[in-house]
Phi, psi and omega in degrees: 000132181292138179249148175252142177266148178210158177246128182230159176241132174203082184063009180179156182276126184227120176263122189215168181240112179286147177216147180285163178299325180295320178298315179299321180297320180292328185276333191299329179300334179231053182297335177297335183294331182261344178041255186255356199258332190298323184269006180253101188276171175295145175272008183054051185281083182264357175277100186276143177286135176297152181303136182288131183269345182251154174244144181225202177198161172237162186261010183296144177292133174249141182255133176281118175264123192293344186080167181150193182248140179208169176263119187256138178122185182207138185286341185265001183231117187304322182278359176253023179239154358284155171294129189219157181277133182226144175241130178240148177280160177300148179202165175257146179221142176303139181289339178215170179295151178298131186266169175301321179297317179296316182291325177298321178296321177297312180295320178298321183283332189243340186074018183299140177244124184284165180304316182294342180265350185276153180297150172270136183275120180304333179296336179278351182228067182301135178088355180261136179301119181304336182296336182264358180273080183250148178301147180177192182199179184272136182229133173289127177230114184294121178280161177282333178203157179225162174246088183077174184253007187278332182263099182298336183288358174289339182230004174243129178238141168276116186249118177299132179087359176283131177197189187296330178283333183226073191296338179247014180121173186304330182281349180267164183210156174255010185306322180255019181228036183291341177262011174271157176295138176291143180227189180061039180244130170286170182303315184293334177292320177290318180297321180298317178298313183301316180294318178301320182278002181074028181234197176207172174276148182288151167288162179299321180293318177299317182299312183293321178300317179294323180293323179290331172055028177074005183241336186276138174242276181235016181296155182299320182246159179297336181266349180155200186267339183253144182295319177257146178241118184055037177079005183247144176289138184259353182204158178272097178231184183269126172248147180112212181253109182282138359258011191273330189218109177258116182284346180057039180298335178273359177100357186221143176264320177241230181291155175245153173305142178301149179071021177283339182241162186301146176281160175276187186295340176271355182087025181257139183254149172058040173282353168227134176079187184072276174223149170299151181236126178297137170244164186281343184289138164296152179264129166219133181291342183257009188298324183295344179288338179226017180296133177292159182284318188267119175044058180300138182253002182094169181291168182282341179211176184253143171205123175236112182300340177282337175214077188302332184271355186269142174266120185234148172244158179288141169237147183228155168099342182076182185212185178295352178262354183287143182198164184281350179278332188224303182241104181263016188282015169270351184284158188304133175081352183280163185237145170245178181205151180212138174293134195295337182251023185236081178290153177221171182272017174228024178234131176222215180189167166222164186247162175228170176212135180292147181283000000 
């Protein structure tokens, strides 16, 4: 069913996607499949950034991933089936997610303006007062109570002034979080950084191969079968009752500084939790049924039956909002997805480079 986007005001600016009760009913059996993304619509970001004239670099350590063959997918997630054999070539990957400090250096060098900072075009919102069409982005806001888990807008708000510098809105700051992963980036914002740094975004296959690190087979988590290892949390995820009460048992409510949790066998940090990471592949739930074995690059286009008109890319790894009550997509082999022009405060990225 075709959906219409609209901008509404109700004590706060909220960009939302209406859906019928029947649509919610159809989606609820696999609500984990949409995690954070279904209710976060495109900002209609048609103001394109001019091509970057400068090239730069970052000093982050990159790890050489040897390449090889592995079994990709997961038995508990329909869009990650069938589990299939994939071979990837050697490549380099950032040891951690791109940080606020790294992205600040990129913006300082290029003058780049992210999607969340660009003006909204009144032509995309007919009938809406242009005065309320202000730049902003989606922010997770824990409600005091909810009525069921089907309406994602109970915990997602469109916040005017939210962007990578102010990930939770104008009153927030990254001044003391320069070693945290940068968030509030649309796909093109991540891609622009990668190109500037002489890198690229990983394919979904490269990302999963790196996460498995040559040690994972069929365990629930990339690190093993148990959520905690020797009584310690292995990733920054949500503890407590989602979305109302986060106990912060792992020490963090939102993002954590990169490298706060143990690295995998390849020396890579935060391959589960902290923030979702953009991959270069378009998202289709049926792609694994015809994915090639050697270095798959993803489908030629995007299609999500839950939002047929949206262009989506794959996201991997889960975030600080993932939990077993609602979004289990931080678990090994699972897939996330994101509309390309819809940044949120729990999505970031890391880069790779071909060998």
